[in-house]
C-alpha positions as CSV (number, residue, x, y, z in Angstrom):
1,M,30.5,47.7,0.0
2,N,27.4,46.7,1.9
3,R,25.1,44.3,0.2
4,T,21.4,44.1,0.4
5,I,19.7,41.0,1.8
6,E,18.2,40.3,-1.6
7,E,21.7,40.3,-3.2
8,S,23.0,37.9,-0.6
9,L,20.1,35.6,-1.0
10,E,20.7,35.3,-4.7
11,E,23.9,33.4,-4.0
12,V,22.2,30.9,-1.7
13,D,21.4,27.5,-3.4
14,F,18.0,26.8,-1.9
15,S,17.7,23.6,-3.8
16,K,20.5,22.1,-1.7
17,I,18.7,23.2,1.5
18,K,15.4,21.7,0.3
19,N,17.1,18.4,-0.7
20,S,18.9,18.3,2.7
21,N,15.6,18.9,4.5
22,Q,13.9,16.2,2.5
23,R,16.6,13.7,3.3
24,I,16.3,14.5,7.0
25,K,12.5,14.2,6.8
26,S,12.8,10.9,5.0
27,F,15.3,9.6,7.5
28,L,13.0,10.5,10.5
29,F,9.9,9.3,8.6
30,D,11.4,5.8,8.0
31,R,12.1,5.5,11.7
32,G,8.6,6.5,12.6
33,I,9.2,10.0,13.7
34,I,6.7,12.5,12.2
35,V,7.6,16.2,12.4
36,K,4.4,18.3,12.4
37,K,4.6,22.0,11.8
38,I,2.2,24.9,11.1
39,W,3.4,24.7,7.5
40,D,2.0,21.2,7.3
41,T,-1.4,22.4,8.3
42,Y,-1.3,25.0,5.5
43,N,-0.2,22.4,3.0
44,T,-3.0,20.1,4.2
45,A,-5.6,22.7,3.6
46,K,-4.1,23.7,0.3
47,D,-3.9,20.0,-0.9
48,S,-7.5,19.5,0.1
49,S,-8.6,22.5,-1.8
50,L,-6.7,21.3,-4.9
51,A,-8.3,17.9,-4.7
52,T,-11.7,19.5,-4.5
53,D,-10.9,21.5,-7.7
54,K,-10.1,18.2,-9.4
55,G,-13.6,16.9,-8.6
56,N,-15.0,14.9,-5.8
57,N,-18.0,12.6,-5.6
58,K,-20.8,13.6,-3.2
59,D,-19.6,11.2,-0.6
60,G,-16.2,12.9,-0.4
61,H,-14.3,10.3,-2.4
62,I,-11.4,11.8,-4.3
63,E,-11.2,10.7,-7.9
64,S,-7.6,11.8,-8.5
65,S,-5.2,11.6,-5.7
66,D,-1.4,11.2,-5.2
67,A,-2.3,9.1,-2.2
68,L,-3.0,6.1,-4.4
69,E,0.7,5.9,-5.5
70,K,1.6,5.3,-1.9
71,F,0.1,1.9,-2.3
72,F,2.1,1.0,-5.3
73,I,4.6,-1.9,-4.9
74,P,7.1,-2.3,-7.8
75,K,8.1,-5.7,-9.1
76,K,11.4,-6.5,-7.5
77,I,12.0,-10.2,-6.6
78,D,10.4,-13.5,-7.4
79,A,7.7,-15.0,-5.2
80,F,9.4,-16.3,-2.0
81,Y,8.1,-19.9,-2.5
82,L,10.0,-20.3,-5.8
83,T,13.2,-20.7,-3.7
84,I,11.9,-23.8,-2.0
85,N,13.8,-27.0,-2.9
86,N,12.7,-29.2,0.0
87,I,10.5,-29.4,3.1
88,N,13.2,-27.8,5.3
89,D,13.2,-24.7,3.1
90,V,9.5,-24.3,3.9
91,R,10.2,-24.2,7.7
92,D,13.0,-21.7,7.3
93,L,11.0,-19.4,5.0
94,N,8.1,-19.5,7.4
95,L,10.4,-18.6,10.3
96,K,11.7,-15.6,8.4
97,I,8.2,-14.4,7.5
98,V,7.1,-14.7,11.2
99,D,10.3,-12.9,12.4
100,D,9.6,-10.1,10.0
101,L,6.1,-9.9,11.2
102,I,7.2,-9.7,14.8
103,E,9.6,-6.9,13.9
104,L,6.9,-5.1,12.0
105,R,4.7,-5.1,15.1
106,K,7.6,-3.8,17.2
107,E,7.9,-0.9,14.8
108,V,4.2,-0.1,15.1
109,K,4.4,-0.1,18.9
110,Q,7.6,2.0,18.9
111,Y,5.8,4.5,16.6
112,I,3.0,4.8,19.1
113,E,5.5,5.4,21.9
114,T,7.5,8.0,19.9
115,N,4.6,10.0,18.6
116,N,2.1,9.5,21.4
117,N,1.8,13.2,22.1
118,N,1.0,14.0,18.5
119,L,-1.6,11.3,17.9
120,D,-5.2,12.0,18.4
121,E,-7.4,9.4,20.2
122,R,-8.9,8.1,17.0
123,M,-5.5,7.5,15.3
124,L,-4.1,6.0,18.5
125,E,-7.0,3.4,18.5
126,K,-6.4,2.6,14.8
127,L,-2.7,2.0,15.4
128,N,-3.4,-0.3,18.4
129,R,-5.9,-2.1,16.2
130,F,-3.2,-2.6,13.6
131,S,-0.9,-4.0,16.3
132,R,-3.6,-6.5,17.5
133,S,-4.2,-7.5,13.9
134,L,-0.5,-8.2,13.4
135,L,-0.5,-10.4,16.5
136,R,-3.5,-12.4,15.1
137,A,-1.6,-12.7,11.8
138,K,1.4,-14.1,13.6
139,K,-0.8,-16.7,15.4
140,A,-2.4,-17.6,12.1
141,L,1.0,-18.3,10.6
142,D,1.9,-20.5,13.6
143,T,-1.2,-22.5,13.1
144,Q,-0.7,-22.7,9.3
145,Q,2.8,-24.0,9.7
146,R,1.7,-26.8,12.1
147,K,-0.9,-28.0,9.6
148,L,1.6,-27.7,6.7
149,V,3.9,-30.2,8.3
150,D,1.6,-33.2,7.7
151,Q,0.4,-31.9,4.3
152,L,3.9,-31.5,3.0
153,K,4.7,-35.1,3.7
154,K,2.2,-36.1,0.9
155,C,4.1,-34.0,-1.7
156,E,6.2,-36.0,-4.1
157,T,7.9,-33.2,-6.1
158,V,9.3,-29.7,-5.5
159,D,6.6,-28.3,-7.7
160,E,3.9,-29.8,-5.5
161,I,5.6,-28.4,-2.4
162,Q,5.8,-24.9,-4.0
163,K,2.1,-25.0,-5.1
164,L,0.9,-26.1,-1.7
165,V,2.8,-23.3,0.0
166,R,1.7,-20.8,-2.5
167,N,-2.0,-21.6,-2.1
168,K,-1.7,-21.5,1.7
169,Y,0.0,-18.1,1.6
170,I,-2.5,-16.6,-0.9
171,N,-5.2,-17.2,1.7
172,Y,-3.0,-15.9,4.5
173,F,-2.0,-12.6,2.8
174,K,-5.5,-12.0,1.5
175,T,-7.3,-12.7,4.8
176,F,-4.9,-11.6,7.5
177,F,-2.9,-8.9,5.7
178,L,-4.6,-7.2,2.8
179,N,-8.2,-7.3,3.9
180,T,-7.4,-6.7,7.6
181,L,-4.5,-4.2,7.4
182,V,-4.2,-2.6,4.0
183,D,-7.9,-2.2,3.1
184,P,-8.6,0.0,6.1
185,I,-5.9,2.4,4.9
186,Y,-7.5,2.5,1.5
187,D,-10.8,3.4,3.1
188,A,-9.1,6.1,5.2
189,V,-7.2,7.9,2.5
190,N,-10.3,7.9,0.2
191,F,-11.9,10.6,2.4
192,Q,-10.7,14.2,2.6
193,E,-10.6,14.4,6.4
194,E,-8.1,11.6,6.7
195,K,-6.3,11.3,3.4
196,V,-3.4,13.6,4.4
197,D,-2.4,12.0,7.8
198,Q,1.2,11.0,7.5
199,T,0.7,8.2,10.0
200,Y,-1.2,6.1,7.4
201,F,1.6,6.6,4.9
202,W,4.2,5.6,7.4
203,I,2.6,2.3,8.3
204,L,1.7,1.7,4.7
205,S,5.4,2.0,3.7
206,K,6.1,-0.7,6.3
207,F,3.4,-3.0,5.0
208,N,4.5,-2.5,1.4
209,K,8.1,-3.4,2.4
210,Y,6.9,-6.6,4.1
211,L,4.9,-7.6,1.1
212,S,7.6,-6.7,-1.4
213,N,10.1,-8.9,0.5
214,R,7.7,-11.9,-0.1
215,G,7.8,-11.3,-3.9
216,I,4.4,-9.5,-4.0
217,F,3.8,-6.5,-6.3
218,T,1.0,-4.3,-7.6
219,P,0.5,-4.4,-11.4
220,P,0.6,-0.8,-12.7
221,I,-2.6,0.5,-14.4
222,E,-3.2,4.0,-15.8
223,T,-6.3,6.1,-16.1
224,G,-7.4,7.2,-19.6
225,L,-6.3,3.9,-21.2
226,L,-8.5,1.2,-22.7
227,F,-9.2,-1.4,-20.0
228,D,-7.9,-4.9,-20.3
229,F,-10.6,-7.3,-19.1
230,D,-8.1,-10.1,-18.8
231,S,-6.0,-8.1,-16.3
232,F,-5.8,-8.5,-12.5
233,Y,-8.5,-5.8,-12.0
234,D,-12.2,-6.0,-11.5
235,V,-14.7,-3.3,-12.7
236,S,-16.6,-1.5,-10.0
237,E,-20.4,-1.3,-10.0
238,D,-20.4,2.5,-10.1
239,S,-19.0,2.3,-13.7
240,D,-22.5,2.4,-15.0
241,Q,-22.8,5.9,-13.7
242,N,-19.7,7.2,-15.5
243,I,-21.5,8.3,-18.7
244,T,-19.5,9.8,-21.5
245,H,-20.5,10.9,-25.0
246,D,-16.9,10.7,-26.2
247,N,-16.5,7.4,-28.1
248,Q,-12.7,7.5,-27.5
249,R,-13.4,7.1,-23.8
250,K,-15.5,4.0,-24.2
251,E,-14.3,1.3,-21.7
252,C,-11.3,3.4,-20.7
253,V,-10.2,3.6,-17.1
254,K,-11.7,6.5,-15.3
255,E,-10.3,5.9,-11.8
256,V,-8.1,3.3,-10.1
257,K,-9.8,2.5,-6.8
258,K,-7.5,-0.2,-5.5
259,Y,-4.4,-1.9,-6.8
260,A,-4.2,-5.6,-7.4
261,Y,-1.8,-7.7,-5.3
262,V,0.1,-10.4,-7.2
263,F,2.9,-13.0,-6.6
264,N,5.7,-12.4,-9.0
265,E,5.7,-15.8,-10.8
266,E,5.8,-16.0,-14.6
267,E,2.6,-14.1,-15.7
268,G,1.7,-13.5,-12.0
269,I,-0.4,-15.3,-9.4
270,P,-3.2,-13.1,-8.1
271,I,-3.7,-12.8,-4.4
272,L,-6.3,-10.1,-4.4
273,E,-8.0,-8.4,-7.4
274,G,-7.7,-4.6,-7.8
275,Q,-10.6,-2.4,-8.7
276,V,-11.1,0.2,-11.4
277,S,-14.0,2.4,-12.5
278,L,-14.6,2.7,-16.3
279,W,-16.2,5.2,-18.6
280,K,-19.5,4.1,-20.1
281,Y,-20.2,5.4,-23.6
282,E,-23.7,6.5,-24.6
283,R,-24.6,8.4,-27.8
284,A,-25.6,12.0,-27.3
């Protein structure tokens, strides 16, 4: 008996096909290969429309976006400097950090070569800028290590060595990595016209891995909950404009603008504060 197309399709497990496609896409994405289709364009337009429905500020900043979760780094390992037992360990760890940085820059350059035909001029320039910034970060590490050699000789205990290395790397990660490399991605995805470009999420995934391997994480924080003023987060100036007449929303988190970045040591050692916007209560 002949079967209709509809009857045949009922026996197809589309979830397996979807999962298979997702695995392939993730496999390619991890290797810096972005597959762009007409369907992606449709989804981009649809996602932008949904974001608009959720509510945007006049400057195009999106208050609620899944993009923020791309920046989240879970707590996995202890801060790298806690494994230091002597001065030789400092040298070995620094070499590892430099080697990983060199490999990261190679991945960015390979991404440019692989996706060159799909990248517009603006994105190509941004990727080249990231590559140059990674090179400057590498040179900064080389300089830092040369200065550390003499400073480490003055340390009398392992604890002193660890604290010296920690303080040096706090400045390094803040200046040459977070402010220079990660912050521009925050700025880009906070605007509708750029928030959906997969290139940002690819390079961000590489940056996150590099930071995570150093024992750096982003403390989770949720919207709608009462803000802890002793946390790793700072309150943005625009909080004064977030007027609410609901007393239960008083000093609750309205929006997470940027995650904090913290070394995983005991209660956490802050590298860079995050930023949140709070509700401000006023009587009706």
